[in-house]
N, CA, C, O and the ligand as a Tripos MOL2 file, in Angstrom:
@<TRIPOS>MOLECULE
protein
  305   303    77     0     0
PROTEIN
NO_CHARGES

@<TRIPOS>ATOM
      1 N           9.5740  -68.4140  104.4890 N.3       1 MET1
      2 CA          8.9290  -67.3650  105.4460 C.3       1 MET1
      3 C           9.9180  -67.2270  106.8260 C.2       1 MET1
      4 O          10.6050  -68.1420  107.2810 O.2       1 MET1
      5 N           9.8360  -66.1610  107.2500 N.am      2 GLU2
      6 CA         10.6620  -65.8100  108.3390 C.3       2 GLU2
      7 C           9.8340  -65.4240  109.6680 C.2       2 GLU2
      8 O           8.7240  -64.8910  109.6440 O.2       2 GLU2
      9 N          10.4680  -65.7380  110.7040 N.am      3 PHE3
     10 CA          9.8510  -65.2840  111.9680 C.3       3 PHE3
     11 C          10.2520  -63.7940  112.0760 C.2       3 PHE3
     12 O          11.4060  -63.4270  111.8520 O.2       3 PHE3
     13 N           9.2970  -62.9850  112.4150 N.am      4 LYS4
     14 CA          9.5500  -61.5590  112.4480 C.3       4 LYS4
     15 C           8.6820  -60.8730  113.5040 C.2       4 LYS4
     16 O           7.5880  -61.2540  113.9210 O.2       4 LYS4
     17 N           9.3590  -59.8210  113.8440 N.am      5 LYS5
     18 CA          8.6950  -58.9590  114.8600 C.3       5 LYS5
     19 C           7.8600  -57.7700  114.2740 C.2       5 LYS5
     20 O           8.3680  -56.8640  113.6140 O.2       5 LYS5
     21 N           6.7050  -57.8510  114.5390 N.am      6 CYS6
     22 CA          5.7760  -56.7040  113.8120 C.3       6 CYS6
     23 C           6.4090  -55.2370  114.0190 C.2       6 CYS6
     24 O           6.9080  -54.9260  115.1010 O.2       6 CYS6
     25 N           6.3680  -54.4710  113.0740 N.am      7 VAL7
     26 CA          6.9150  -53.1240  113.1640 C.3       7 VAL7
     27 C           5.9850  -52.1880  114.0100 C.2       7 VAL7
     28 O           6.4230  -51.2350  114.6540 O.2       7 VAL7
     29 N           4.5760  -52.5670  113.9480 N.am      8 ARG8
     30 CA          3.4770  -51.6800  114.5430 C.3       8 ARG8
     31 C           3.2310  -52.1070  115.9530 C.2       8 ARG8
     32 O           3.0960  -51.2330  116.8090 O.2       8 ARG8
     33 N           3.1540  -53.4650  116.3000 N.am      9 CYS9
     34 CA          2.7880  -53.8000  117.7470 C.3       9 CYS9
     35 C           3.8170  -54.6020  118.4160 C.2       9 CYS9
     36 O           3.6870  -54.8820  119.6080 O.2       9 CYS9
     37 N           4.8210  -54.9900  117.7410 N.am     10 GLY10
     38 CA          6.1010  -55.6160  118.3800 C.3      10 GLY10
     39 C           5.6150  -57.1300  118.5970 C.2      10 GLY10
     40 O           6.3270  -57.8670  119.2790 O.2      10 GLY10
     41 N           4.5270  -57.5750  118.0850 N.am     11 SER11
     42 CA          4.3250  -59.0120  118.5050 C.3      11 SER11
     43 C           5.2320  -59.9240  117.3740 C.2      11 SER11
     44 O           5.5670  -59.4670  116.2810 O.2      11 SER11
     45 N           5.5530  -61.2570  117.8360 N.am     12 PHE12
     46 CA          6.1360  -62.0000  116.8680 C.3      12 PHE12
     47 C           5.1180  -62.7930  115.9060 C.2      12 PHE12
     48 O           3.9980  -63.1280  116.2920 O.2      12 PHE12
     49 N           5.5960  -63.0520  114.6610 N.am     13 PHE13
     50 CA          4.6260  -63.6740  113.7300 C.3      13 PHE13
     51 C           5.4480  -64.2250  112.5460 C.2      13 PHE13
     52 O           6.5990  -63.8610  112.3070 O.2      13 PHE13
     53 N           4.8160  -65.0570  111.8870 N.am     14 LEU14
     54 CA          5.4550  -65.8030  110.7490 C.3      14 LEU14
     55 C           4.8630  -65.4070  109.4500 C.2      14 LEU14
     56 O           3.7260  -65.7560  109.1310 O.2      14 LEU14
     57 N           5.6910  -64.6200  108.6370 N.am     15 SER15
     58 CA          5.1970  -64.1170  107.4820 C.3      15 SER15
     59 C           6.1500  -63.5600  106.5070 C.2      15 SER15
     60 O           7.3280  -63.6700  106.8460 O.2      15 SER15
     61 N           5.9320  -63.0150  105.4280 N.am     16 ASN16
     62 CA          6.7980  -62.3620  104.5000 C.3      16 ASN16
     63 C           6.6410  -60.8550  104.7250 C.2      16 ASN16
     64 O           7.4570  -60.0850  104.2170 O.2      16 ASN16
     65 N           5.4900  -60.3480  105.5650 N.am     17 ASN17
     66 CA          5.2760  -59.0490  105.7070 C.3      17 ASN17
     67 C           6.0040  -58.5450  106.7960 C.2      17 ASN17
     68 O           6.6040  -59.2630  107.5950 O.2      17 ASN17
     69 N           5.9510  -57.1100  106.8460 N.am     18 VAL18
     70 CA          6.7630  -56.5820  108.0530 C.3      18 VAL18
     71 C           5.7780  -56.1450  109.3180 C.2      18 VAL18
     72 O           6.1120  -55.6270  110.3840 O.2      18 VAL18
     73 N           4.6320  -56.4720  108.9120 N.am     19 VAL19
     74 CA          3.6520  -56.3230  110.1360 C.3      19 VAL19
     75 C           2.7710  -57.7470  110.1620 C.2      19 VAL19
     76 O           2.6780  -58.5310  109.2170 O.2      19 VAL19
     77 N           2.2020  -57.8750  111.3650 N.am     20 CYS20
     78 CA          1.6300  -59.0990  111.8330 C.3      20 CYS20
     79 C           0.4590  -58.9720  110.9670 C.2      20 CYS20
     80 O           0.2590  -57.9790  110.2660 O.2      20 CYS20
     81 N          -0.4250  -60.1380  111.0320 N.am     21 PRO21
     82 CA         -1.9690  -60.2640  110.3710 C.3      21 PRO21
     83 C          -2.6610  -59.3080  110.9540 C.2      21 PRO21
     84 O          -3.3270  -58.6280  110.1730 O.2      21 PRO21
     85 N          -2.7310  -58.9970  112.2080 N.am     22 LYS22
     86 CA         -3.3330  -58.2070  113.0160 C.3      22 LYS22
     87 C          -3.5530  -56.6940  112.6720 C.2      22 LYS22
     88 O          -4.5630  -55.9910  112.6940 O.2      22 LYS22
     89 N          -2.0350  -56.4040  112.2930 N.am     23 CYS23
     90 CA         -1.9180  -55.0270  111.9270 C.3      23 CYS23
     91 C          -1.9440  -54.8260  110.3440 C.2      23 CYS23
     92 O          -1.8610  -53.6840  109.8940 O.2      23 CYS23
     93 N          -2.0440  -55.7890  109.6040 N.am     24 LEU24
     94 CA         -2.2680  -55.5190  108.1660 C.3      24 LEU24
     95 C          -3.3700  -54.6520  107.7860 C.2      24 LEU24
     96 O          -3.2050  -53.7770  106.9360 O.2      24 LEU24
     97 N          -4.5890  -54.8600  108.4170 N.am     25 PRO25
     98 CA         -5.5810  -53.9450  107.9610 C.3      25 PRO25
     99 C          -5.4090  -52.5440  108.3990 C.2      25 PRO25
    100 O          -5.8710  -51.6130  107.7400 O.2      25 PRO25
    101 N          -4.7360  -52.3710  109.5260 N.am     26 LYS26
    102 CA         -4.5470  -50.8840  109.9760 C.3      26 LYS26
    103 C          -3.6490  -50.3380  109.1120 C.2      26 LYS26
    104 O          -3.8410  -49.1870  108.7200 O.2      26 LYS26
    105 N          -2.4940  -51.0940  108.6640 N.am     27 ASP27
    106 CA         -1.5580  -50.5070  107.6010 C.3      27 ASP27
    107 C          -2.2860  -50.2080  106.3580 C.2      27 ASP27
    108 O          -2.0430  -49.1630  105.7530 O.2      27 ASP27
    109 N          -3.1430  -51.0300  105.9430 N.am     28 ARG28
    110 CA         -3.9300  -50.6990  104.6390 C.3      28 ARG28
    111 C          -4.6970  -49.3940  104.8180 C.2      28 ARG28
    112 O          -4.7620  -48.5090  103.9660 O.2      28 ARG28
    113 N          -5.1930  -49.3760  105.8600 N.am     29 CYS29
    114 CA         -6.1550  -48.1480  106.2290 C.3      29 CYS29
    115 C          -5.2710  -46.8580  106.2810 C.2      29 CYS29
    116 O          -5.7020  -45.7760  105.8850 O.2      29 CYS29
    117 N          -4.0760  -47.0190  106.7630 N.am     30 ASP30
    118 CA         -3.2220  -45.7530  106.8430 C.3      30 ASP30
    119 C          -2.8630  -45.5160  105.5640 C.2      30 ASP30
    120 O          -2.9620  -44.3680  105.1300 O.2      30 ASP30
    121 N          -2.4640  -46.3930  104.8800 N.am     31 ILE31
    122 CA         -1.7770  -46.1870  103.4470 C.3      31 ILE31
    123 C          -3.0220  -45.4800  102.6360 C.2      31 ILE31
    124 O          -2.8010  -44.3820  102.1250 O.2      31 ILE31
    125 N          -4.2960  -46.0620  102.5080 N.am     32 SER32
    126 CA         -5.2040  -45.3810  101.9530 C.3      32 SER32
    127 C          -5.6750  -44.1220  102.3840 C.2      32 SER32
    128 O          -6.1660  -43.3050  101.6050 O.2      32 SER32
    129 N          -5.5310  -43.9170  103.7180 N.am     33 LYS33
    130 CA         -5.8350  -42.4700  104.3410 C.3      33 LYS33
    131 C          -4.7190  -41.5060  103.7000 C.2      33 LYS33
    132 O          -5.0620  -40.4640  103.1430 O.2      33 LYS33
    133 N          -3.3480  -41.8960  103.7990 N.am     34 LEU34
    134 CA         -2.3630  -40.9680  103.3540 C.3      34 LEU34
    135 C          -2.5270  -40.7450  101.7750 C.2      34 LEU34
    136 O          -2.4000  -39.6300  101.2710 O.2      34 LEU34
    137 N          -2.8120  -41.8730  101.0560 N.am     35 THR35
    138 CA         -3.0340  -41.6320   99.5980 C.3      35 THR35
    139 C          -4.0700  -40.7460   99.1970 C.2      35 THR35
    140 O          -3.8980  -39.9340   98.2880 O.2      35 THR35
    141 N          -5.2550  -40.8700   99.8940 N.am     36 ASN36
    142 CA         -6.4810  -39.9690   99.6880 C.3      36 ASN36
    143 C          -6.1290  -38.5350  100.1270 C.2      36 ASN36
    144 O          -6.4750  -37.5820   99.4290 O.2      36 ASN36
    145 N          -5.5280  -38.3900  101.1380 N.am     37 TYR37
    146 CA         -5.0390  -37.0160  101.5650 C.3      37 TYR37
    147 C          -4.0620  -36.4130  100.5090 C.2      37 TYR37
    148 O          -4.2030  -35.2480  100.1380 O.2      37 TYR37
    149 N          -3.2730  -37.0510  100.1280 N.am     38 ILE38
    150 CA         -2.2830  -36.5630   99.0850 C.3      38 ILE38
    151 C          -2.9210  -36.1190   97.7200 C.2      38 ILE38
    152 O          -2.6200  -35.0670   97.1570 O.2      38 ILE38
    153 N          -3.9010  -37.0990   97.2100 N.am     39 ASN39
    154 CA         -4.5400  -36.9340   95.8890 C.3      39 ASN39
    155 C          -5.6260  -35.8800   96.1630 C.2      39 ASN39
    156 O          -5.7280  -34.9440   95.3710 O.2      39 ASN39
    157 N          -6.4480  -35.9620   97.2310 N.am     40 ASP40
    158 CA         -7.5080  -34.9110   97.3430 C.3      40 ASP40
    159 C          -7.0150  -33.6020   97.3310 C.2      40 ASP40
    160 O          -7.5800  -32.7560   96.6380 O.2      40 ASP40
    161 N          -5.9580  -33.3020   98.0600 N.am     41 ASN41
    162 CA         -5.4190  -31.8970   98.4640 C.3      41 ASN41
    163 C          -4.2480  -31.6480   97.2600 C.2      41 ASN41
    164 O          -3.5070  -30.6650   97.2730 O.2      41 ASN41
    165 N          -4.2090  -32.5640   96.3540 N.am     42 ASN42
    166 CA         -3.0590  -32.1670   95.3180 C.3      42 ASN42
    167 C          -1.8220  -31.9530   95.7940 C.2      42 ASN42
    168 O          -1.1250  -31.1040   95.2380 O.2      42 ASN42
    169 N          -1.3500  -32.6520   96.8590 N.am     43 ILE43
    170 CA         -0.1740  -32.2740   97.6080 C.3      43 ILE43
    171 C           1.1240  -32.8410   96.7550 C.2      43 ILE43
    172 O           1.3560  -34.0170   96.4760 O.2      43 ILE43
    173 N           1.8940  -31.6900   96.4250 N.am     44 THR44
    174 CA          3.0640  -32.2560   95.7170 C.3      44 THR44
    175 C           4.4000  -32.0040   96.6400 C.2      44 THR44
    176 O           5.4770  -32.5510   96.4010 O.2      44 THR44
    177 N           4.1740  -31.0950   97.7320 N.am     45 ASN45
    178 CA          5.2970  -30.6800   98.4620 C.3      45 ASN45
    179 C           4.8070  -30.9160  100.0820 C.2      45 ASN45
    180 O           3.7450  -30.4560  100.5020 O.2      45 ASN45
    181 N           5.5390  -31.5270  100.7320 N.am     46 SER46
    182 CA          5.1750  -31.4850  102.1230 C.3      46 SER46
    183 C           6.2810  -31.9630  103.1240 C.2      46 SER46
    184 O           7.4060  -32.1690  102.6690 O.2      46 SER46
    185 N           6.0830  -32.1150  104.1950 N.am     47 THR47
    186 CA          7.0040  -32.7610  105.1660 C.3      47 THR47
    187 C           6.3150  -33.9850  105.7950 C.2      47 THR47
    188 O           5.0960  -34.1450  105.7450 O.2      47 THR47
    189 N           7.1620  -34.8320  106.3870 N.am     48 ILE48
    190 CA          6.6470  -35.9620  107.0340 C.3      48 ILE48
    191 C           5.8660  -35.5850  108.2910 C.2      48 ILE48
    192 O           4.9130  -36.2410  108.7110 O.2      48 ILE48
    193 N           6.3550  -34.4530  108.8690 N.am     49 THR49
    194 CA          5.7730  -33.9510  110.1270 C.3      49 THR49
    195 C           4.2610  -33.4930  109.7240 C.2      49 THR49
    196 O           3.2350  -33.7830  110.3410 O.2      49 THR49
    197 N           4.3600  -32.7910  108.6640 N.am     50 ASN50
    198 CA          3.0930  -32.1810  108.1680 C.3      50 ASN50
    199 C           2.0530  -33.3230  107.8640 C.2      50 ASN50
    200 O           0.9020  -33.2610  108.2970 O.2      50 ASN50
    201 N           2.4950  -34.3280  107.1300 N.am     51 LEU51
    202 CA          1.7700  -35.3810  106.7570 C.3      51 LEU51
    203 C           0.9770  -35.9550  108.1480 C.2      51 LEU51
    204 O          -0.2370  -35.9360  108.3500 O.2      51 LEU51
    205 N           1.9950  -36.4480  109.0030 N.am     52 SER52
    206 CA          1.5720  -37.0310  110.1030 C.3      52 SER52
    207 C           0.4870  -36.1530  111.0740 C.2      52 SER52
    208 O          -0.4600  -36.6620  111.6750 O.2      52 SER52
    209 N           0.8330  -34.7850  111.0820 N.am     53 GLN53
    210 CA         -0.2710  -34.0650  111.7910 C.3      53 GLN53
    211 C          -1.6750  -34.0000  111.0920 C.2      53 GLN53
    212 O          -2.7240  -33.9250  111.7310 O.2      53 GLN53
    213 N          -1.6000  -34.0380  109.6910 N.am     54 ASN54
    214 CA         -2.7940  -33.9020  108.9600 C.3      54 ASN54
    215 C          -3.5690  -35.4590  108.8950 C.2      54 ASN54
    216 O          -4.7750  -35.5320  108.6560 O.2      54 ASN54
    217 N          -2.9100  -36.4140  109.0860 N.am     55 THR55
    218 CA         -3.6410  -37.5990  108.9210 C.3      55 THR55
    219 C          -3.5630  -38.4710  110.1710 C.2      55 THR55
    220 O          -4.1940  -39.5240  110.2600 O.2      55 THR55
    221 N          -2.8210  -38.0300  111.0700 N.am     56 GLY56
    222 CA         -2.8130  -38.8270  112.4790 C.3      56 GLY56
    223 C          -1.9710  -39.9970  112.3380 C.2      56 GLY56
    224 O          -1.9670  -40.8600  113.2160 O.2      56 GLY56
    225 N          -1.2430  -40.0880  111.2760 N.am     57 ILE57
    226 CA         -0.4940  -41.3110  111.2240 C.3      57 ILE57
    227 C           0.9210  -41.1620  111.7210 C.2      57 ILE57
    228 O           1.5180  -40.1170  111.4630 O.2      57 ILE57
    229 N           1.5010  -42.1050  112.4020 N.am     58 THR58
    230 CA          3.0290  -41.7500  113.0810 C.3      58 THR58
    231 C           3.8780  -41.5730  112.0060 C.2      58 THR58
    232 O           3.6880  -41.9420  110.8470 O.2      58 THR58
    233 N           5.0830  -40.8260  112.5850 N.am     59 LEU59
    234 CA          6.1530  -40.5250  111.7030 C.3      59 LEU59
    235 C           6.8580  -41.7180  111.0990 C.2      59 LEU59
    236 O           7.3300  -41.7760  109.9630 O.2      59 LEU59
    237 N           6.8600  -42.7150  112.0800 N.am     60 LYS60
    238 CA          7.4810  -43.8420  111.8360 C.3      60 LYS60
    239 C           6.9830  -44.6950  110.7740 C.2      60 LYS60
    240 O           7.6900  -45.3360  109.9960 O.2      60 LYS60
    241 N           5.5660  -44.6550  110.8000 N.am     61 ASN61
    242 CA          4.8780  -45.4840  109.7510 C.3      61 ASN61
    243 C           4.9420  -44.7110  108.4670 C.2      61 ASN61
    244 O           5.2990  -45.2320  107.4100 O.2      61 ASN61
    245 N           4.6120  -43.5510  108.5780 N.am     62 ILE62
    246 CA          4.8900  -42.6970  107.2360 C.3      62 ILE62
    247 C           6.2010  -42.9520  106.5920 C.2      62 ILE62
    248 O           6.2290  -43.1870  105.3840 O.2      62 ILE62
    249 N           7.3530  -42.9240  107.3360 N.am     63 ASN63
    250 CA          8.4730  -43.1460  106.8280 C.3      63 ASN63
    251 C           8.6460  -44.5440  106.1820 C.2      63 ASN63
    252 O           9.3280  -44.7280  105.1740 O.2      63 ASN63
    253 N           7.9890  -45.4870  106.8270 N.am     64 ARG64
    254 CA          8.0280  -46.8910  106.2710 C.3      64 ARG64
    255 C           7.4100  -46.9490  104.9390 C.2      64 ARG64
    256 O           7.9210  -47.6160  104.0390 O.2      64 ARG64
    257 N           6.1190  -46.1430  104.7520 N.am     65 TYR65
    258 CA          5.3210  -46.3460  103.5500 C.3      65 TYR65
    259 C           6.0610  -45.6770  102.4160 C.2      65 TYR65
    260 O           5.9690  -46.1100  101.2670 O.2      65 TYR65
    261 N           6.9360  -44.4170  102.7880 N.am     66 ILE66
    262 CA          7.7040  -43.7400  101.9060 C.3      66 ILE66
    263 C           8.7850  -44.6970  101.2860 C.2      66 ILE66
    264 O           8.9530  -44.8770  100.0800 O.2      66 ILE66
    265 N           9.4190  -45.2240  102.2080 N.am     67 ASN67
    266 CA         10.5000  -46.0970  101.7790 C.3      67 ASN67
    267 C          10.1710  -47.4660  100.9680 C.2      67 ASN67
    268 O          10.9530  -47.9960  100.1780 O.2      67 ASN67
    269 N           8.7810  -47.9800  101.3240 N.am     68 SER68
    270 CA          8.4880  -49.1470  100.3930 C.3      68 SER68
    271 C           7.5170  -48.6610   99.3130 C.2      68 SER68
    272 O           6.6650  -49.4350   98.8770 O.2      68 SER68
    273 N           7.6170  -47.4110   98.8680 N.am     69 ASP69
    274 CA          6.7140  -46.8560   97.7270 C.3      69 ASP69
    275 C           5.2890  -47.3030   97.6110 C.2      69 ASP69
    276 O           4.7980  -47.7430   96.5710 O.2      69 ASP69
    277 N           4.7220  -47.1740   98.6370 N.am     70 VAL70
    278 CA          3.4170  -47.6110   98.5840 C.3      70 VAL70
    279 C           2.2990  -46.4760   98.6850 C.2      70 VAL70
    280 O           1.1010  -46.7550   98.6470 O.2      70 VAL70
    281 N           2.7670  -45.2210   98.8120 N.am     71 ILE71
    282 CA          2.0260  -43.9780   98.5820 C.3      71 ILE71
    283 C           2.5490  -43.0580   97.6030 C.2      71 ILE71
    284 O           3.7510  -43.0170   97.3410 O.2      71 ILE71
    285 N           1.6310  -42.2680   97.0160 N.am     72 PRO72
    286 CA          2.2000  -41.4650   95.9310 C.3      72 PRO72
    287 C           3.2910  -40.4740   96.1110 C.2      72 PRO72
    288 O           3.2810  -39.7200   97.0840 O.2      72 PRO72
    289 N           4.1530  -40.4440   95.2920 N.am     73 LYS73
    290 CA          5.5540  -39.6050   95.5400 C.3      73 LYS73
    291 C           5.3040  -38.2500   95.4800 C.2      73 LYS73
    292 O           4.7250  -37.7380   94.5220 O.2      73 LYS73
    293 N           5.7560  -37.5480   96.5730 N.am     74 ILE74
    294 CA          5.6830  -36.1480   96.7010 C.3      74 ILE74
    295 C           6.9960  -35.5280   97.0790 C.2      74 ILE74
    296 O           7.7840  -36.3010   97.6220 O.2      74 ILE74
    297 N           7.3270  -34.4940   96.9310 N.am     75 ASN75
    298 CA          8.6770  -33.8140   97.3480 C.3      75 ASN75
    299 C           8.6160  -33.5660   98.8570 C.2      75 ASN75
    300 O           7.8360  -32.7410   99.3330 O.2      75 ASN75
    301 N           9.3920  -34.2420   99.5440 N.am     76 LEU76
    302 CA          9.4660  -34.0570  100.8980 C.3      76 LEU76
    303 C          10.7810  -33.1760  101.3980 C.2      76 LEU76
    304 O          10.9510  -32.9470  102.5950 O.2      76 LEU76
    305 ZN          1.2790  -56.0650  114.8340 Zn       77 ZN77
@<TRIPOS>BOND
     1     1     2 1
     2     2     3 1
     3     3     4 2
     4     3     5 am
     5     5     6 1
     6     6     7 1
     7     7     8 2
     8     7     9 am
     9     9    10 1
    10    10    11 1
    11    11    12 2
    12    11    13 am
    13    13    14 1
    14    14    15 1
    15    15    16 2
    16    15    17 am
    17    17    18 1
    18    18    19 1
    19    19    20 2
    20    19    21 am
    21    21    22 1
    22    22    23 1
    23    23    24 2
    24    23    25 am
    25    25    26 1
    26    26    27 1
    27    27    28 2
    28    27    29 am
    29    29    30 1
    30    30    31 1
    31    31    32 2
    32    31    33 am
    33    33    34 1
    34    34    35 1
    35    35    36 2
    36    35    37 am
    37    37    38 1
    38    38    39 1
    39    39    40 2
    40    39    41 am
    41    41    42 1
    42    42    43 1
    43    43    44 2
    44    43    45 am
    45    45    46 1
    46    46    47 1
    47    47    48 2
    48    47    49 am
    49    49    50 1
    50    50    51 1
    51    51    52 2
    52    51    53 am
    53    53    54 1
    54    54    55 1
    55    55    56 2
    56    55    57 am
    57    57    58 1
    58    58    59 1
    59    59    60 2
    60    59    61 am
    61    61    62 1
    62    62    63 1
    63    63    64 2
    64    63    65 am
    65    65    66 1
    66    66    67 1
    67    67    68 2
    68    67    69 am
    69    69    70 1
    70    70    71 1
    71    71    72 2
    72    71    73 am
    73    73    74 1
    74    74    75 1
    75    75    76 2
    76    75    77 am
    77    77    78 1
    78    78    79 1
    79    79    80 2
    80    79    81 am
    81    81    82 1
    82    82    83 1
    83    83    84 2
    84    83    85 am
    85    85    86 1
    86    86    87 1
    87    87    88 2
    88    87    89 am
    89    89    90 1
    90    90    91 1
    91    91    92 2
    92    91    93 am
    93    93    94 1
    94    94    95 1
    95    95    96 2
    96    95    97 am
    97    97    98 1
    98    98    99 1
    99    99   100 2
   100    99   101 am
   101   101   102 1
   102   102   103 1
   103   103   104 2
   104   103   105 am
   105   105   106 1
   106   106   107 1
   107   107   108 2
   108   107   109 am
   109   109   110 1
   110   110   111 1
   111   111   112 2
   112   111   113 am
   113   113   114 1
   114   114   115 1
   115   115   116 2
   116   115   117 am
   117   117   118 1
   118   118   119 1
   119   119   120 2
   120   119   121 am
   121   121   122 1
   122   122   123 1
   123   123   124 2
   124   123   125 am
   125   125   126 1
   126   126   127 1
   127   127   128 2
   128   127   129 am
   129   129   130 1
   130   130   131 1
   131   131   132 2
   132   131   133 am
   133   133   134 1
   134   134   135 1
   135   135   136 2
   136   135   137 am
   137   137   138 1
   138   138   139 1
   139   139   140 2
   140   139   141 am
   141   141   142 1
   142   142   143 1
   143   143   144 2
   144   143   145 am
   145   145   146 1
   146   146   147 1
   147   147   148 2
   148   147   149 am
   149   149   150 1
   150   150   151 1
   151   151   152 2
   152   151   153 am
   153   153   154 1
   154   154   155 1
   155   155   156 2
   156   155   157 am
   157   157   158 1
   158   158   159 1
   159   159   160 2
   160   159   161 am
   161   161   162 1
   162   162   163 1
   163   163   164 2
   164   163   165 am
   165   165   166 1
   166   166   167 1
   167   167   168 2
   168   167   169 am
   169   169   170 1
   170   170   171 1
   171   171   172 2
   172   171   173 am
   173   173   174 1
   174   174   175 1
   175   175   176 2
   176   175   177 am
   177   177   178 1
   178   178   179 1
   179   179   180 2
   180   179   181 am
   181   181   182 1
   182   182   183 1
   183   183   184 2
   184   183   185 am
   185   185   186 1
   186   186   187 1
   187   187   188 2
   188   187   189 am
   189   189   190 1
   190   190   191 1
   191   191   192 2
   192   191   193 am
   193   193   194 1
   194   194   195 1
   195   195   196 2
   196   195   197 am
   197   197   198 1
   198   198   199 1
   199   199   200 2
   200   199   201 am
   201   201   202 1
   202   202   203 1
   203   203   204 2
   204   203   205 am
   205   205   206 1
   206   206   207 1
   207   207   208 2
   208   207   209 am
   209   209   210 1
   210   210   211 1
   211   211   212 2
   212   211   213 am
   213   213   214 1
   214   214   215 1
   215   215   216 2
   216   215   217 am
   217   217   218 1
   218   218   219 1
   219   219   220 2
   220   219   221 am
   221   221   222 1
   222   222   223 1
   223   223   224 2
   224   223   225 am
   225   225   226 1
   226   226   227 1
   227   227   228 2
   228   227   229 am
   229   229   230 1
   230   230   231 1
   231   231   232 2
   232   231   233 am
   233   233   234 1
   234   234   235 1
   235   235   236 2
   236   235   237 am
   237   237   238 1
   238   238   239 1
   239   239   240 2
   240   239   241 am
   241   241   242 1
   242   242   243 1
   243   243   244 2
   244   243   245 am
   245   245   246 1
   246   246   247 1
   247   247   248 2
   248   247   249 am
   249   249   250 1
   250   250   251 1
   251   251   252 2
   252   251   253 am
   253   253   254 1
   254   254   255 1
   255   255   256 2
   256   255   257 am
   257   257   258 1
   258   258   259 1
   259   259   260 2
   260   259   261 am
   261   261   262 1
   262   262   263 1
   263   263   264 2
   264   263   265 am
   265   265   266 1
   266   266   267 1
   267   267   268 2
   268   267   269 am
   269   269   270 1
   270   270   271 1
   271   271   272 2
   272   271   273 am
   273   273   274 1
   274   274   275 1
   275   275   276 2
   276   275   277 am
   277   277   278 1
   278   278   279 1
   279   279   280 2
   280   279   281 am
   281   281   282 1
   282   282   283 1
   283   283   284 2
   284   283   285 am
   285   285   286 1
   286   286   287 1
   287   287   288 2
   288   287   289 am
   289   289   290 1
   290   290   291 1
   291   291   292 2
   292   291   293 am
   293   293   294 1
   294   294   295 1
   295   295   296 2
   296   295   297 am
   297   297   298 1
   298   298   299 1
   299   299   300 2
   300   299   301 am
   301   301   302 1
   302   302   303 1
   303   303   304 2
@<TRIPOS>SUBSTRUCTURE
     1 MET1         2 RESIDUE 1 A MET
     2 GLU2         6 RESIDUE 1 A GLU
     3 PHE3        10 RESIDUE 1 A PHE
     4 LYS4        14 RESIDUE 1 A LYS
     5 LYS5        18 RESIDUE 1 A LYS
     6 CYS6        22 RESIDUE 1 A CYS
     7 VAL7        26 RESIDUE 1 A VAL
     8 ARG8        30 RESIDUE 1 A ARG
     9 CYS9        34 RESIDUE 1 A CYS
    10 GLY10       38 RESIDUE 1 A GLY
    11 SER11       42 RESIDUE 1 A SER
    12 PHE12       46 RESIDUE 1 A PHE
    13 PHE13       50 RESIDUE 1 A PHE
    14 LEU14       54 RESIDUE 1 A LEU
    15 SER15       58 RESIDUE 1 A SER
    16 ASN16       62 RESIDUE 1 A ASN
    17 ASN17       66 RESIDUE 1 A ASN
    18 VAL18       70 RESIDUE 1 A VAL
    19 VAL19       74 RESIDUE 1 A VAL
    20 CYS20       78 RESIDUE 1 A CYS
    21 PRO21       82 RESIDUE 1 A PRO
    22 LYS22       86 RESIDUE 1 A LYS
    23 CYS23       90 RESIDUE 1 A CYS
    24 LEU24       94 RESIDUE 1 A LEU
    25 PRO25       98 RESIDUE 1 A PRO
    26 LYS26      102 RESIDUE 1 A LYS
    27 ASP27      106 RESIDUE 1 A ASP
    28 ARG28      110 RESIDUE 1 A ARG
    29 CYS29      114 RESIDUE 1 A CYS
    30 ASP30      118 RESIDUE 1 A ASP
    31 ILE31      122 RESIDUE 1 A ILE
    32 SER32      126 RESIDUE 1 A SER
    33 LYS33      130 RESIDUE 1 A LYS
    34 LEU34      134 RESIDUE 1 A LEU
    35 THR35      138 RESIDUE 1 A THR
    36 ASN36      142 RESIDUE 1 A ASN
    37 TYR37      146 RESIDUE 1 A TYR
    38 ILE38      150 RESIDUE 1 A ILE
    39 ASN39      154 RESIDUE 1 A ASN
    40 ASP40      158 RESIDUE 1 A ASP
    41 ASN41      162 RESIDUE 1 A ASN
    42 ASN42      166 RESIDUE 1 A ASN
    43 ILE43      170 RESIDUE 1 A ILE
    44 THR44      174 RESIDUE 1 A THR
    45 ASN45      178 RESIDUE 1 A ASN
    46 SER46      182 RESIDUE 1 A SER
    47 THR47      186 RESIDUE 1 A THR
    48 ILE48      190 RESIDUE 1 A ILE
    49 THR49      194 RESIDUE 1 A THR
    50 ASN50      198 RESIDUE 1 A ASN
    51 LEU51      202 RESIDUE 1 A LEU
    52 SER52      206 RESIDUE 1 A SER
    53 GLN53      210 RESIDUE 1 A GLN
    54 ASN54      214 RESIDUE 1 A ASN
    55 THR55      218 RESIDUE 1 A THR
    56 GLY56      222 RESIDUE 1 A GLY
    57 ILE57      226 RESIDUE 1 A ILE
    58 THR58      230 RESIDUE 1 A THR
    59 LEU59      234 RESIDUE 1 A LEU
    60 LYS60      238 RESIDUE 1 A LYS
    61 ASN61      242 RESIDUE 1 A ASN
    62 ILE62      246 RESIDUE 1 A ILE
    63 ASN63      250 RESIDUE 1 A ASN
    64 ARG64      254 RESIDUE 1 A ARG
    65 TYR65      258 RESIDUE 1 A TYR
    66 ILE66      262 RESIDUE 1 A ILE
    67 ASN67      266 RESIDUE 1 A ASN
    68 SER68      270 RESIDUE 1 A SER
    69 ASP69      274 RESIDUE 1 A ASP
    70 VAL70      278 RESIDUE 1 A VAL
    71 ILE71      282 RESIDUE 1 A ILE
    72 PRO72      286 RESIDUE 1 A PRO
    73 LYS73      290 RESIDUE 1 A LYS
    74 ILE74      294 RESIDUE 1 A ILE
    75 ASN75      298 RESIDUE 1 A ASN
    76 LEU76      302 RESIDUE 1 A LEU
    77 ZN77       305 GROUP 0 **** ****
C-alpha cells in the first residue's frame, strides 16, 4: 500500500485506490450515473464535454473513468 493524495478531494490516505475512502462512494455514484446515461440513451458517439454537461460530472473525473476503463466504451 502507498500513501496517496486523493484525486477528488486532495486529502492524503493509505490505499491502493486513487481516491480516498470518503470519495470512493462518490466515484461509484459517478460511474453508475455515467454508465446509465450511456446505456439508457444508447450513446455510441459523444464528447467528454457533452458527457460532463449531461451528467454533471467533471471533465477531470470523466477522463479518469475513461482511462481506467470503468465505463462503457464509446467513440469520443
Ligand atoms: Zn477524497
